[in-house]
C-alpha positions in Angstrom: -14.5 45.6 -77.0 -12.1 46.3 -74.2 -8.8 46.9 -76.5 -10.8 50.1 -77.6 -12.3 51.0 -74.3 -11.6 54.0 -71.8 -10.1 54.1 -68.8 -10.2 56.2 -65.9 -8.3 55.9 -62.6 -9.7 57.4 -59.2 -6.9 58.0 -57.5 -8.5 59.0 -54.1 -10.7 55.6 -54.2 -8.0 53.8 -55.7 -10.2 52.5 -58.5 -9.7 51.9 -61.8 -12.6 51.8 -64.5 -12.4 50.6 -67.9 -15.4 51.3 -69.8 -16.4 49.2 -73.2 -19.6 50.4 -74.3 -22.6 52.2 -72.9 -25.8 50.8 -72.4 -28.1 49.9 -69.7 -26.5 47.3 -67.0 -28.2 44.1 -67.0 -26.2 42.2 -64.2 -23.0 42.4 -62.5 -20.5 39.6 -61.4 -17.6 40.0 -59.4 -15.0 37.6 -60.8 -12.4 38.1 -58.4 -12.3 39.7 -55.2 -12.4 43.5 -55.8 -12.8 43.2 -59.8 -16.5 43.4 -61.1 -17.5 43.2 -64.6 -20.7 44.7 -65.6 -23.1 43.2 -68.8 -25.6 44.8 -71.1 -28.7 42.7 -71.8 -27.4 41.2 -74.7 -24.4 39.9 -72.7 -22.0 42.1 -74.1 -19.4 43.9 -71.4 -20.4 47.3 -70.8 -17.4 47.9 -68.0 -14.9 46.6 -65.4 -14.2 47.9 -62.2 -10.9 47.4 -60.4 -11.0 48.3 -56.7 -7.7 48.7 -55.0 -5.9 49.0 -58.6 -2.6 50.2 -57.2 -2.5 46.7 -55.6 -3.6 44.7 -58.4 -1.9 46.7 -61.1 1.9 47.5 -61.4 3.4 50.9 -60.7 4.0 51.5 -64.5 0.4 50.9 -65.5 -0.8 53.3 -62.9 1.5 56.1 -63.7 0.3 55.7 -67.5 -3.0 56.2 -66.8 -2.0 59.4 -64.8 -0.1 60.5 -67.4 -3.1 60.0 -70.1 -5.7 61.6 -68.0 -3.3 64.9 -67.4 -3.2 64.8 -71.6 0.5 64.2 -71.4 0.1 60.8 -73.5 
């Protein structure tokens, strides 16, 4: 589930990756411009990719992700 997922923010590319499960990607759907969801064979969500994340998410979310990646939180 996404609630228990891992997240990674690529500052150079400004892309947020949310990883829900590991598995082979069966299909990808762009659910909104710049937001892609990848599904496994059973229809389960494997990950979500958000392009231009700093424009989509609030600054508070981005700062929190940086802190988590740095091990501060």
